[in-house]
NUSE-399397 format. One record per residue (C-alpha): residue number from 1; residue in one letter; chain; y, x, z. Coordinates in steps of 0.001 Angstrom, whole numbers. Last residue first. Layout:
<pado n="NUM" res="A" chain="A" v="Y" u="X" w="Z"/>
...
END
This chain:
<pado n="253" res="W" chain="A" v="29971" u="28754" w="14894"/>
<pado n="252" res="G" chain="A" v="29305" u="31886" w="17055"/>
<pado n="251" res="P" chain="A" v="31714" u="30967" w="20285"/>
<pado n="250" res="N" chain="A" v="34555" u="33308" w="19337"/>
<pado n="249" res="A" chain="A" v="35531" u="34804" w="22537"/>
<pado n="248" res="G" chain="A" v="37762" u="33149" w="25216"/>
<pado n="247" res="S" chain="A" v="35529" u="32718" w="28043"/>
<pado n="246" res="R" chain="A" v="34851" u="29471" w="28166"/>
<pado n="245" res="R" chain="A" v="33543" u="29152" w="24616"/>
<pado n="244" res="R" chain="A" v="31003" u="32301" w="24873"/>
<pado n="243" res="R" chain="A" v="30098" u="30231" w="28018"/>
<pado n="242" res="W" chain="A" v="29825" u="27078" w="25629"/>
<pado n="241" res="M" chain="A" v="27644" u="29266" w="22990"/>
<pado n="240" res="R" chain="A" v="25461" u="30470" w="24876"/>
<pado n="239" res="Y" chain="A" v="24498" u="27203" w="26299"/>
<pado n="238" res="V" chain="A" v="24015" u="25674" w="23216"/>
<pado n="237" res="R" chain="A" v="21763" u="28117" w="21890"/>
<pado n="236" res="D" chain="A" v="19916" u="27960" w="25015"/>
<pado n="235" res="S" chain="A" v="19543" u="24496" w="24997"/>
<pado n="234" res="I" chain="A" v="20827" u="21997" w="27458"/>
<pado n="233" res="A" chain="A" v="19776" u="20457" w="30652"/>
<pado n="232" res="S" chain="A" v="18270" u="23365" w="32084"/>
<pado n="231" res="R" chain="A" v="21353" u="25338" w="31831"/>
<pado n="230" res="E" chain="A" v="22968" u="23018" w="34176"/>
<pado n="229" res="V" chain="A" v="26824" u="22345" w="33620"/>
<pado n="228" res="A" chain="A" v="28771" u="20647" w="36318"/>
<pado n="227" res="A" chain="A" v="31092" u="18568" w="35750"/>
<pado n="226" res="G" chain="A" v="29726" u="17199" w="32754"/>
<pado n="225" res="L" chain="A" v="28677" u="19000" w="29333"/>
<pado n="224" res="C" chain="A" v="29502" u="16425" w="27012"/>
<pado n="223" res="L" chain="A" v="28432" u="17332" w="23636"/>
<pado n="222" res="S" chain="A" v="29619" u="16631" w="19773"/>
<pado n="221" res="N" chain="A" v="28399" u="19013" w="17516"/>
<pado n="220" res="S" chain="A" v="25628" u="17033" w="16240"/>
<pado n="219" res="H" chain="A" v="22474" u="17902" w="15182"/>
<pado n="218" res="C" chain="A" v="20626" u="15213" w="17371"/>
<pado n="217" res="N" chain="A" v="17714" u="17376" w="18357"/>
<pado n="216" res="P" chain="A" v="18776" u="20945" w="17836"/>
<pado n="215" res="C" chain="A" v="22178" u="20340" w="19337"/>
<pado n="214" res="W" chain="A" v="24699" u="22476" w="17776"/>
<pado n="213" res="G" chain="A" v="25285" u="20754" w="14856"/>
<pado n="212" res="Y" chain="A" v="23835" u="21490" w="11085"/>
<pado n="211" res="D" chain="A" v="22184" u="24731" w="11180"/>
<pado n="210" res="P" chain="A" v="18587" u="23645" w="10147"/>
<pado n="209" res="D" chain="A" v="20015" u="21325" w="6998"/>
<pado n="208" res="G" chain="A" v="17993" u="18075" w="6930"/>
<pado n="207" res="L" chain="A" v="14118" u="17749" w="7134"/>
<pado n="206" res="W" chain="A" v="14176" u="17511" w="10826"/>
<pado n="205" res="K" chain="A" v="10811" u="16897" w="12022"/>
<pado n="204" res="R" chain="A" v="7260" u="14816" w="11900"/>
<pado n="203" res="E" chain="A" v="4150" u="15290" w="13096"/>
<pado n="202" res="E" chain="A" v="3670" u="13002" w="15458"/>
<pado n="201" res="P" chain="A" v="4661" u="10212" w="12875"/>
<pado n="200" res="K" chain="A" v="1613" u="12338" w="10517"/>
<pado n="199" res="T" chain="A" v="3711" u="13197" w="7476"/>
<pado n="198" res="N" chain="A" v="3787" u="11063" w="4156"/>
<pado n="197" res="L" chain="A" v="6663" u="8928" w="5488"/>
<pado n="196" res="A" chain="A" v="8816" u="12216" w="6936"/>
<pado n="195" res="E" chain="A" v="8167" u="13277" w="2673"/>
<pado n="194" res="M" chain="A" v="9356" u="10231" w="1623"/>
<pado n="193" res="V" chain="A" v="12749" u="10199" w="3776"/>
<pado n="192" res="N" chain="A" v="13115" u="14068" w="2599"/>
<pado n="191" res="K" chain="A" v="13104" u="12618" w="-951"/>
<pado n="190" res="G" chain="A" v="15408" u="10184" w="-917"/>
<pado n="189" res="I" chain="A" v="17852" u="12550" w="1617"/>
<pado n="188" res="E" chain="A" v="17529" u="15282" w="-1399"/>
<pado n="187" res="R" chain="A" v="18842" u="12342" w="-3658"/>
<pado n="186" res="A" chain="A" v="22130" u="12305" w="-1434"/>
<pado n="185" res="R" chain="A" v="22249" u="16044" w="-1827"/>
<pado n="184" res="A" chain="A" v="22336" u="15707" w="-5726"/>
<pado n="183" res="I" chain="A" v="24967" u="13500" w="-5805"/>
<pado n="182" res="K" chain="A" v="27228" u="15411" w="-3686"/>
<pado n="181" res="E" chain="A" v="25923" u="18415" w="-5868"/>
<pado n="180" res="D" chain="A" v="27142" u="17076" w="-8567"/>
<pado n="179" res="Y" chain="A" v="30895" u="15536" w="-8184"/>
<pado n="178" res="L" chain="A" v="32559" u="13961" w="-9912"/>
<pado n="177" res="L" chain="A" v="30408" u="10730" w="-9350"/>
<pado n="176" res="V" chain="A" v="31289" u="11233" w="-5531"/>
<pado n="175" res="Q" chain="A" v="34503" u="9468" w="-6506"/>
<pado n="174" res="G" chain="A" v="33315" u="5904" w="-7082"/>
<pado n="173" res="P" chain="A" v="36355" u="4162" w="-4968"/>
<pado n="172" res="A" chain="A" v="38928" u="7255" w="-4063"/>
<pado n="171" res="P" chain="A" v="39110" u="8969" w="-804"/>
<pado n="170" res="V" chain="A" v="35966" u="11684" w="-1303"/>
<pado n="169" res="Q" chain="A" v="37054" u="14735" w="617"/>
<pado n="168" res="T" chain="A" v="33774" u="14692" w="2600"/>
<pado n="167" res="A" chain="A" v="30040" u="13485" w="2098"/>
<pado n="166" res="M" chain="A" v="28612" u="13565" w="5333"/>
<pado n="165" res="Y" chain="A" v="25193" u="13631" w="5277"/>
<pado n="164" res="M" chain="A" v="21560" u="12642" w="7415"/>
<pado n="163" res="D" chain="A" v="18258" u="13905" w="7489"/>
<pado n="162" res="V" chain="A" v="15157" u="13257" w="9847"/>
<pado n="161" res="I" chain="A" v="16333" u="10126" w="12084"/>
<pado n="160" res="K" chain="A" v="13447" u="9009" w="14084"/>
<pado n="159" res="F" chain="A" v="14204" u="5552" w="13975"/>
<pado n="158" res="S" chain="A" v="13533" u="3976" w="17646"/>
<pado n="157" res="N" chain="A" v="15314" u="462" w="17022"/>
<pado n="156" res="T" chain="A" v="17593" u="826" w="19848"/>
<pado n="155" res="F" chain="A" v="17929" u="4269" w="18966"/>
<pado n="154" res="T" chain="A" v="19935" u="3781" w="15657"/>
<pado n="153" res="T" chain="A" v="22845" u="3222" w="16974"/>
<pado n="152" res="A" chain="A" v="23338" u="6266" w="18315"/>
<pado n="151" res="Q" chain="A" v="23024" u="8156" w="14949"/>
<pado n="150" res="M" chain="A" v="25870" u="5947" w="13069"/>
<pado n="149" res="C" chain="A" v="28036" u="7296" w="15838"/>
<pado n="148" res="E" chain="A" v="27320" u="10437" w="15476"/>
<pado n="147" res="L" chain="A" v="27186" u="10470" w="11376"/>
<pado n="146" res="A" chain="A" v="30551" u="9126" w="12031"/>
<pado n="145" res="M" chain="A" v="32142" u="11086" w="15126"/>
<pado n="144" res="S" chain="A" v="33735" u="14240" w="13497"/>
<pado n="143" res="Q" chain="A" v="34912" u="12061" w="10988"/>
<pado n="142" res="W" chain="A" v="38660" u="14044" w="10637"/>
<pado n="141" res="S" chain="A" v="36770" u="17043" w="11750"/>
<pado n="140" res="R" chain="A" v="34392" u="17185" w="8653"/>
<pado n="139" res="T" chain="A" v="37056" u="17225" w="5916"/>
<pado n="138" res="S" chain="A" v="38924" u="14058" w="4285"/>
<pado n="137" res="G" chain="A" v="38301" u="11290" w="2279"/>
<pado n="136" res="G" chain="A" v="34978" u="10147" w="4019"/>
<pado n="135" res="V" chain="A" v="31803" u="8978" w="3415"/>
<pado n="134" res="A" chain="A" v="28607" u="9410" w="6153"/>
<pado n="133" res="I" chain="A" v="25141" u="9047" w="5131"/>
<pado n="132" res="L" chain="A" v="21817" u="8252" w="7777"/>
<pado n="131" res="A" chain="A" v="18808" u="8888" w="7448"/>
<pado n="130" res="G" chain="A" v="15447" u="7015" w="9234"/>
<pado n="129" res="V" chain="A" v="11883" u="6944" w="9563"/>
<pado n="128" res="R" chain="A" v="10209" u="3841" w="11647"/>
<pado n="127" res="D" chain="A" v="6592" u="4525" w="13459"/>
<pado n="126" res="R" chain="A" v="5796" u="816" w="13140"/>
<pado n="125" res="P" chain="A" v="4070" u="-1215" w="16167"/>
<pado n="124" res="E" chain="A" v="3504" u="-5203" w="14944"/>
<pado n="123" res="I" chain="A" v="6127" u="-7606" w="15857"/>
<pado n="122" res="A" chain="A" v="6709" u="-9888" w="18936"/>
<pado n="121" res="G" chain="A" v="3373" u="-8465" w="20913"/>
<pado n="120" res="I" chain="A" v="4973" u="-8206" w="24057"/>
<pado n="119" res="K" chain="A" v="5463" u="-4413" w="23819"/>
<pado n="118" res="T" chain="A" v="6651" u="-4356" w="20351"/>
<pado n="117" res="L" chain="A" v="9096" u="-6531" w="20578"/>
<pado n="116" res="F" chain="A" v="10462" u="-4527" w="23584"/>
<pado n="115" res="A" chain="A" v="10005" u="-1038" w="22112"/>
<pado n="114" res="S" chain="A" v="12122" u="-2522" w="18842"/>
<pado n="113" res="E" chain="A" v="14517" u="-3763" w="20487"/>
<pado n="112" res="Y" chain="A" v="16141" u="-6486" w="18689"/>
<pado n="111" res="A" chain="A" v="18718" u="-8377" w="21590"/>
<pado n="110" res="L" chain="A" v="19817" u="-4318" w="22060"/>
<pado n="109" res="N" chain="A" v="20343" u="-4836" w="17896"/>
<pado n="108" res="R" chain="A" v="23850" u="-6381" w="17882"/>
<pado n="107" res="H" chain="A" v="26000" u="-2793" w="18125"/>
<pado n="106" res="M" chain="A" v="24729" u="-2256" w="14603"/>
<pado n="105" res="F" chain="A" v="25892" u="-5178" w="12590"/>
<pado n="104" res="K" chain="A" v="29472" u="-4710" w="14398"/>
<pado n="103" res="L" chain="A" v="29601" u="-990" w="14163"/>
<pado n="102" res="F" chain="A" v="28925" u="-1252" w="10131"/>
<pado n="101" res="L" chain="A" v="31525" u="-3803" w="9849"/>
<pado n="100" res="S" chain="A" v="33835" u="-1504" w="12055"/>
<pado n="99" res="S" chain="A" v="33315" u="1697" w="10082"/>
<pado n="98" res="P" chain="A" v="31663" u="4720" w="10960"/>
<pado n="97" res="M" chain="A" v="33859" u="6580" w="13087"/>
<pado n="96" res="L" chain="A" v="36533" u="9751" w="12771"/>
<pado n="95" res="D" chain="A" v="39536" u="7057" w="12098"/>
<pado n="94" res="Y" chain="A" v="37470" u="5023" w="8990"/>
<pado n="93" res="T" chain="A" v="34560" u="7085" w="7842"/>
<pado n="92" res="P" chain="A" v="32339" u="4802" w="5063"/>
<pado n="91" res="A" chain="A" v="28840" u="3685" w="5538"/>
<pado n="90" res="S" chain="A" v="25182" u="4556" w="4615"/>
<pado n="89" res="F" chain="A" v="22145" u="3334" w="6611"/>
<pado n="88" res="I" chain="A" v="18406" u="4637" w="4854"/>
<pado n="87" res="V" chain="A" v="15901" u="2765" w="6603"/>
<pado n="86" res="A" chain="A" v="12250" u="3313" w="6453"/>
<pado n="85" res="D" chain="A" v="9010" u="1745" w="6944"/>
<pado n="84" res="Q" chain="A" v="10715" u="-1552" w="6657"/>
<pado n="83" res="N" chain="A" v="9172" u="-4975" w="8757"/>
<pado n="82" res="L" chain="A" v="12171" u="-4329" w="11188"/>
<pado n="81" res="M" chain="A" v="14911" u="-4309" w="8939"/>
<pado n="80" res="V" chain="A" v="13643" u="-7530" w="7028"/>
<pado n="79" res="D" chain="A" v="13643" u="-9704" w="10205"/>
<pado n="78" res="M" chain="A" v="16458" u="-7786" w="11146"/>
<pado n="77" res="I" chain="A" v="18475" u="-9230" w="8130"/>
<pado n="76" res="K" chain="A" v="17048" u="-13053" w="8449"/>
<pado n="75" res="K" chain="A" v="18783" u="-12084" w="12737"/>
<pado n="74" res="K" chain="A" v="21908" u="-10585" w="11921"/>
<pado n="73" res="D" chain="A" v="23189" u="-13907" w="8919"/>
<pado n="72" res="D" chain="A" v="25336" u="-15980" w="11734"/>
<pado n="71" res="A" chain="A" v="25525" u="-18625" w="13761"/>
<pado n="70" res="D" chain="A" v="21715" u="-19760" w="14060"/>
<pado n="69" res="D" chain="A" v="20692" u="-16904" w="15386"/>
<pado n="68" res="L" chain="A" v="24120" u="-15798" w="17625"/>
<pado n="67" res="S" chain="A" v="22483" u="-16393" w="21425"/>
<pado n="66" res="C" chain="A" v="20139" u="-14005" w="19730"/>
<pado n="65" res="G" chain="A" v="16113" u="-13590" w="20827"/>
<pado n="64" res="T" chain="A" v="14970" u="-15209" w="24398"/>
<pado n="63" res="Y" chain="A" v="12115" u="-12431" w="24284"/>
<pado n="62" res="K" chain="A" v="10674" u="-12671" w="28092"/>
<pado n="61" res="G" chain="A" v="9387" u="-9752" w="30002"/>
<pado n="60" res="M" chain="A" v="12020" u="-10797" w="33152"/>
<pado n="59" res="S" chain="A" v="14820" u="-7964" w="32605"/>
<pado n="58" res="M" chain="A" v="14149" u="-8388" w="28573"/>
<pado n="57" res="G" chain="A" v="15312" u="-11815" w="29016"/>
<pado n="56" res="M" chain="A" v="18568" u="-10492" w="31182"/>
<pado n="55" res="T" chain="A" v="18633" u="-8173" w="28282"/>
<pado n="54" res="C" chain="A" v="18926" u="-10654" w="25852"/>
<pado n="53" res="S" chain="A" v="21205" u="-13553" w="27122"/>
<pado n="52" res="T" chain="A" v="23432" u="-11123" w="27956"/>
<pado n="51" res="C" chain="A" v="26436" u="-12995" w="27018"/>
<pado n="50" res="G" chain="A" v="28009" u="-9814" w="25776"/>
<pado n="49" res="N" chain="A" v="29828" u="-11693" w="22632"/>
<pado n="48" res="C" chain="A" v="28280" u="-9517" w="20427"/>
<pado n="47" res="D" chain="A" v="30431" u="-9715" w="17292"/>
<pado n="46" res="I" chain="A" v="29921" u="-12328" w="14374"/>
<pado n="45" res="I" chain="A" v="28246" u="-10794" w="11177"/>
<pado n="44" res="N" chain="A" v="28179" u="-13055" w="7632"/>
<pado n="43" res="Y" chain="A" v="26477" u="-11294" w="5055"/>
<pado n="42" res="D" chain="A" v="27625" u="-9714" w="1548"/>
<pado n="41" res="K" chain="A" v="29906" u="-7419" w="2702"/>
<pado n="40" res="L" chain="A" v="26607" u="-5775" w="4839"/>
<pado n="39" res="N" chain="A" v="25413" u="-4281" w="1198"/>
<pado n="38" res="I" chain="A" v="22146" u="-4974" w="1221"/>
<pado n="37" res="M" chain="A" v="19237" u="-2434" w="-456"/>
<pado n="36" res="R" chain="A" v="15706" u="-2696" w="-1336"/>
<pado n="35" res="V" chain="A" v="12810" u="-123" w="-2097"/>
<pado n="34" res="E" chain="A" v="9057" u="-352" w="-2431"/>
<pado n="33" res="A" chain="A" v="7895" u="3633" w="-2265"/>
<pado n="32" res="G" chain="A" v="6132" u="5661" w="-5273"/>
<pado n="31" res="M" chain="A" v="7961" u="8733" w="-5659"/>
<pado n="30" res="E" chain="A" v="10446" u="7225" w="-7772"/>
<pado n="29" res="Q" chain="A" v="10866" u="4390" w="-5799"/>
<pado n="28" res="C" chain="A" v="12099" u="6872" w="-2667"/>
<pado n="27" res="V" chain="A" v="14262" u="8845" w="-5583"/>
<pado n="26" res="L" chain="A" v="16215" u="5727" w="-6642"/>
<pado n="25" res="L" chain="A" v="16618" u="4626" w="-2718"/>
<pado n="24" res="A" chain="A" v="18460" u="7983" w="-2179"/>
<pado n="23" res="E" chain="A" v="20877" u="7732" w="-5598"/>
<pado n="22" res="K" chain="A" v="21797" u="3846" w="-4379"/>
<pado n="21" res="L" chain="A" v="22788" u="5223" w="-869"/>
<pado n="20" res="L" chain="A" v="24839" u="7393" w="-2645"/>
<pado n="19" res="I" chain="A" v="26444" u="4975" w="-4597"/>
<pado n="18" res="E" chain="A" v="26569" u="2421" w="-2368"/>
<pado n="17" res="S" chain="A" v="28803" u="5120" w="266"/>
<pado n="16" res="N" chain="A" v="30974" u="5890" w="-2720"/>
<pado n="15" res="S" chain="A" v="31717" u="3167" w="-4573"/>
<pado n="14" res="N" chain="A" v="29539" u="192" w="-6588"/>
<pado n="13" res="K" chain="A" v="31041" u="-2288" w="-3720"/>
<pado n="12" res="R" chain="A" v="32762" u="-1433" w="-886"/>
<pado n="11" res="G" chain="A" v="30652" u="508" w="1740"/>
<pado n="10" res="A" chain="A" v="28829" u="-1043" w="4948"/>
<pado n="9" res="T" chain="A" v="25477" u="187" w="3606"/>
<pado n="8" res="V" chain="A" v="21725" u="-383" w="4477"/>
<pado n="7" res="G" chain="A" v="19036" u="964" w="2260"/>
<pado n="6" res="M" chain="A" v="15406" u="-452" w="2396"/>
<pado n="5" res="V" chain="A" v="12325" u="1425" w="1870"/>
<pado n="4" res="Q" chain="A" v="9104" u="48" w="2029"/>
<pado n="3" res="F" chain="A" v="5637" u="2377" w="1765"/>
<pado n="2" res="A" chain="A" v="3695" u="1380" w="-1057"/>
<pado n="1" res="M" chain="A" v="202" u="61" w="108"/>
END
């Protein structure tokens, strides 16, 4: 049976986020997957209203769903998304972060927490693979929380993120089409997703740029060390860079 791979974008129609996502999905299709794509702009997504119905239900071991299930399209999308082997997310960047539409959609995921739904038998166990694409008109420093926010929103559904890419300095609609290297990088994401799917879940690993980000786990440069830094709490590599920065030396990144 073919792997099921879904693309979810929050970008403009036929523009940068959607173009790069399509390139990644085309590679997945070429490698034998069944693919589908949605653009969140085509759906009605309501903000979480903070009713806590989902968390109260989980605390009692019950699936209550979301109180907004009948009010918008979120459940309809999740019914499909939770049955995918892999999902590739793409979003434009505004004010350092992914777009509000992307965050509004993903912030509602707690009502569909996959570990809980699997435990109570509401959905079948599935080792999901994920990948991320962020797009913006400036450099990485002005998109510094984009991939980090996107990755954080995938925790609820237990995605194993195997690759992520930030396309920088493409502010105009469709501008990525002028850069062969950006298209090639998006296609590499599709290839890496399929490589991960064809690997045993326990052996899946990060397949993106090995030097991307300080953290060896989430590959982010955004680290909060807290008031007191315990060396055991962070990797030796990050600890050494932190110490060098504190001393005023070149941190080495």
